[in-house]
ChimeraX commands (.cxc) that place a marker at each C-alpha (Angstrom):
marker #1 position 0.33,64.43,7.20 radius 0.5
marker #1 position -2.43,63.68,4.66 radius 0.5
marker #1 position -6.07,64.48,4.51 radius 0.5
marker #1 position -8.27,61.90,2.70 radius 0.5
marker #1 position -11.90,62.56,1.74 radius 0.5
marker #1 position -13.87,59.47,0.80 radius 0.5
marker #1 position -16.85,59.99,-1.48 radius 0.5
marker #1 position -18.86,58.36,-4.27 radius 0.5
marker #1 position -20.14,59.85,-7.51 radius 0.5
marker #1 position -23.75,59.64,-6.31 radius 0.5
marker #1 position -23.14,61.25,-2.88 radius 0.5
marker #1 position -25.15,64.54,-2.72 radius 0.5
marker #1 position -23.29,65.84,0.34 radius 0.5
marker #1 position -19.72,65.02,-0.76 radius 0.5
marker #1 position -19.32,68.27,-2.78 radius 0.5
marker #1 position -20.26,70.26,0.31 radius 0.5
marker #1 position -17.28,68.83,2.20 radius 0.5
marker #1 position -14.96,69.36,-0.80 radius 0.5
marker #1 position -16.07,72.96,-1.09 radius 0.5
marker #1 position -15.63,73.51,2.66 radius 0.5
marker #1 position -12.03,72.16,2.57 radius 0.5
marker #1 position -11.20,74.21,-0.53 radius 0.5
marker #1 position -12.54,77.34,1.18 radius 0.5
marker #1 position -10.21,76.66,4.09 radius 0.5
marker #1 position -7.33,76.24,1.62 radius 0.5
marker #1 position -6.54,72.76,2.87 radius 0.5
marker #1 position -4.98,70.25,0.47 radius 0.5
marker #1 position -6.80,66.90,0.45 radius 0.5
marker #1 position -6.91,63.73,-1.58 radius 0.5
marker #1 position -10.23,62.45,-2.83 radius 0.5
marker #1 position -10.82,58.69,-2.78 radius 0.5
marker #1 position -13.88,57.21,-4.55 radius 0.5
marker #1 position -15.11,54.59,-2.07 radius 0.5
marker #1 position -16.65,52.50,-4.81 radius 0.5
marker #1 position -13.83,52.61,-7.31 radius 0.5
marker #1 position -11.16,52.11,-4.62 radius 0.5
marker #1 position -13.12,49.77,-2.37 radius 0.5
marker #1 position -9.89,48.16,-1.03 radius 0.5
marker #1 position -8.72,51.46,0.43 radius 0.5
marker #1 position -12.23,52.23,1.70 radius 0.5
marker #1 position -12.37,48.83,3.42 radius 0.5
marker #1 position -8.88,49.31,4.92 radius 0.5
marker #1 position -10.15,52.49,6.60 radius 0.5
marker #1 position -13.53,50.92,7.50 radius 0.5
marker #1 position -15.54,53.50,5.58 radius 0.5
marker #1 position -19.18,52.85,6.25 radius 0.5
marker #1 position -20.68,56.00,4.77 radius 0.5
marker #1 position -19.67,58.99,2.71 radius 0.5
marker #1 position -18.51,61.66,2.94 radius 0.5
marker #1 position -15.83,60.64,5.41 radius 0.5
marker #1 position -12.74,62.71,5.97 radius 0.5
marker #1 position -9.64,61.19,7.62 radius 0.5
marker #1 position -6.43,62.80,8.81 radius 0.5
marker #1 position -3.39,60.57,8.61 radius 0.5
marker #1 position 0.00,61.10,10.26 radius 0.5
marker #1 position 3.30,60.63,8.38 radius 0.5
marker #1 position 3.11,56.87,8.99 radius 0.5
marker #1 position -0.44,56.68,7.49 radius 0.5
marker #1 position -2.01,56.11,10.91 radius 0.5
marker #1 position -5.38,57.68,11.50 radius 0.5
marker #1 position -5.35,60.74,13.78 radius 0.5
marker #1 position -8.91,62.03,13.32 radius 0.5
marker #1 position -12.09,61.30,11.41 radius 0.5
marker #1 position -15.24,63.18,10.45 radius 0.5
marker #1 position -18.28,61.45,8.88 radius 0.5
marker #1 position -20.97,63.40,7.04 radius 0.5
marker #1 position -21.09,67.21,6.82 radius 0.5
marker #1 position -19.96,68.45,10.24 radius 0.5
marker #1 position -18.12,71.80,10.01 radius 0.5
marker #1 position -17.09,71.76,13.66 radius 0.5
marker #1 position -15.36,68.36,13.34 radius 0.5
marker #1 position -13.83,69.38,10.03 radius 0.5
marker #1 position -12.43,72.56,11.57 radius 0.5
marker #1 position -10.83,70.49,14.37 radius 0.5
marker #1 position -9.27,68.17,11.75 radius 0.5
marker #1 position -8.03,71.23,9.77 radius 0.5
marker #1 position -6.43,72.79,12.85 radius 0.5
marker #1 position -4.70,69.51,13.72 radius 0.5
marker #1 position -3.50,69.23,10.10 radius 0.5
marker #1 position -2.18,72.81,10.03 radius 0.5
marker #1 position -0.41,72.36,13.36 radius 0.5
marker #1 position 1.23,69.21,12.10 radius 0.5
marker #1 position 2.28,70.79,8.81 radius 0.5
marker #1 position 3.82,73.80,10.55 radius 0.5
marker #1 position 5.91,71.49,12.76 radius 0.5
marker #1 position 7.49,70.03,9.60 radius 0.5
marker #1 position 8.74,73.43,8.34 radius 0.5
marker link #1:1,2 radius 0.2
marker link #1:2,3 radius 0.2
marker link #1:3,4 radius 0.2
marker link #1:4,5 radius 0.2
marker link #1:5,6 radius 0.2
marker link #1:6,7 radius 0.2
marker link #1:7,8 radius 0.2
marker link #1:8,9 radius 0.2
marker link #1:9,10 radius 0.2
marker link #1:10,11 radius 0.2
marker link #1:11,12 radius 0.2
marker link #1:12,13 radius 0.2
marker link #1:13,14 radius 0.2
marker link #1:14,15 radius 0.2
marker link #1:15,16 radius 0.2
marker link #1:16,17 radius 0.2
marker link #1:17,18 radius 0.2
marker link #1:18,19 radius 0.2
marker link #1:19,20 radius 0.2
marker link #1:20,21 radius 0.2
marker link #1:21,22 radius 0.2
marker link #1:22,23 radius 0.2
marker link #1:23,24 radius 0.2
marker link #1:24,25 radius 0.2
marker link #1:25,26 radius 0.2
marker link #1:26,27 radius 0.2
marker link #1:27,28 radius 0.2
marker link #1:28,29 radius 0.2
marker link #1:29,30 radius 0.2
marker link #1:30,31 radius 0.2
marker link #1:31,32 radius 0.2
marker link #1:32,33 radius 0.2
marker link #1:33,34 radius 0.2
marker link #1:34,35 radius 0.2
marker link #1:35,36 radius 0.2
marker link #1:36,37 radius 0.2
marker link #1:37,38 radius 0.2
marker link #1:38,39 radius 0.2
marker link #1:39,40 radius 0.2
marker link #1:40,41 radius 0.2
marker link #1:41,42 radius 0.2
marker link #1:42,43 radius 0.2
marker link #1:43,44 radius 0.2
marker link #1:44,45 radius 0.2
marker link #1:45,46 radius 0.2
marker link #1:46,47 radius 0.2
marker link #1:47,48 radius 0.2
marker link #1:48,49 radius 0.2
marker link #1:49,50 radius 0.2
marker link #1:50,51 radius 0.2
marker link #1:51,52 radius 0.2
marker link #1:52,53 radius 0.2
marker link #1:53,54 radius 0.2
marker link #1:54,55 radius 0.2
marker link #1:55,56 radius 0.2
marker link #1:56,57 radius 0.2
marker link #1:57,58 radius 0.2
marker link #1:58,59 radius 0.2
marker link #1:59,60 radius 0.2
marker link #1:60,61 radius 0.2
marker link #1:61,62 radius 0.2
marker link #1:62,63 radius 0.2
marker link #1:63,64 radius 0.2
marker link #1:64,65 radius 0.2
marker link #1:65,66 radius 0.2
marker link #1:66,67 radius 0.2
marker link #1:67,68 radius 0.2
marker link #1:68,69 radius 0.2
marker link #1:69,70 radius 0.2
marker link #1:70,71 radius 0.2
marker link #1:71,72 radius 0.2
marker link #1:72,73 radius 0.2
marker link #1:73,74 radius 0.2
marker link #1:74,75 radius 0.2
marker link #1:75,76 radius 0.2
marker link #1:76,77 radius 0.2
marker link #1:77,78 radius 0.2
marker link #1:78,79 radius 0.2
marker link #1:79,80 radius 0.2
marker link #1:80,81 radius 0.2
marker link #1:81,82 radius 0.2
marker link #1:82,83 radius 0.2
marker link #1:83,84 radius 0.2
marker link #1:84,85 radius 0.2
marker link #1:85,86 radius 0.2
marker link #1:86,87 radius 0.2
view
């Protein structure tokens, strides 16, 4: 499983999501939606921050747009359950 966080350099709320994920000790990959527009388009990113959980086949399992701690916690729990099943 992988957790992707899409952001841009000028996004004022993006660091809030990054800090939240770091506080939860969850590994994630940051994708700059402007610099990597091909990847952003492939995931239909319309606004940032957007956080996406992917399964082992890179299929989307869950998505959170904006700063939404409740949605992010649901994604984190799904991620942690998936990671523990691979141990």
